[in-house]
N, C-alpha and C positions, 0 to 999 in steps of 0.2 A: 389392355395390360399384358395378356398373354404374349402378344406380337412384339411389345417393346421388350419383354424378358428375352424372347428368341432373338431378336436383333441384337441385344447386349451379349447374350450368350455366344451367339456365333462369331461376333466382331471381337469378342475377348479370346475365344479359340484361335482364330485367325491371326491376332497379333500375336499371340503366343507361338503359333507354328512356327517352326523354321523354315525360311524359304528354301532352304536346301532339301527340304521334304516334299516340296510341290512338284507335282507332275506338270511339266510344261507343254507337253502334248494335249492333255486332257484340258488345261487351262485355254490353250490355243483352239482346241475344238468348240468348247463352250462359248468362247468369244466369237468365234467364227459363225456358228449355228444361231446364237441367241443375241449378240449385240452388233455385229458388224453392218448389219441392214441399215442401221440408224447412224452408229458411230464411225462406220468406215474402217478399213484395215488399219489405217493410221491413227484411229481414236481422235481425229480432228473434226467429227462431226460431218463426215464427206460420204457417208453411204447413201445408198440411193433414196432411202426414205428420209433422210435428216431434215430436209426442209417440208416435210409434209406434216410434221407436228407443229403444234402451237403450245409453248415456244419451240422454235427449232432445236435440233438437237445440238448440244454444247461441244465445243472443242476441248477435249480434255487434258490436250498438251499444253495449255496456257501456263504462265507464270502463276496466275491466281489459283486453278485447279492443282497445280504441283504443290503450291503452298498449303492447300485444304487438304491434300493427300499427306503431307509431311505432318500437319497439324493433327490430323484425324485418319490414321492409319486404314481404320476399317470402312472409311467413308464408300469405297467401291462395292463392298459386300452390304453395307447398309442398304444402299441404292437398289442394290439387286432384289433385296429381301422386301423393302417396302415399294417400290415402283409396280410390280405387277399386281398389286391390288389397288392401285390408283386408276384412273381411267385413261390417262394419256398413252402410255403405251399399247394396251390392248385395243384403243379405239384405232390408232394410227396404224396398226398392223390390219385391223378389220376392214377400215376404210379404204385400204390398199390391196384386200385380197390376200395377204400374208397369212398362211396359218403355220404358227410356231408350235408345235406339239409340246403338251405338259411336260414337265421335268421335276422328277423328285430328287430336289437339291441335297447334296450330302455336305457335312463339314469340308471333307476333302475337296468337293467340287468348288466351295466357297474360296478354300485357301488357293487351290490351284488357278481359278479366274482372277483373284486378287493378286496373285503373283505374278502372273502373265501381264496382266494390264500394268501393274506397277512397273514392271521392267521395261514395258514400251514407253510410258509416261516419263520415266526417269531417264530413258535412254541407255538401260543397261543391255 
């Protein structure tokens, strides 16, 4: 229950935060360090580990995902918060010898990553 509250709170704060406040350099850094291995620099699921997970890493630039992003603006943040506690991402990294150091996520980090990824997905 606490986890769901945290997700809702973070998503709400991100949705309320102005994109103008986002730090694009921080968003790009977080994406490059924590997401690009699977999603690729283009977010098309083209990273070196994209096909090493089951299911394979999705293409986040599809019309279906763009609609999902539009309908649920916090979907990226919710995924970042919830996925690390599942087994798929840690297992894929571990099985491929990739060590990603822990990160103490802040609301600003979520805002920055969300803004950066949304910009790429939306073509801004």
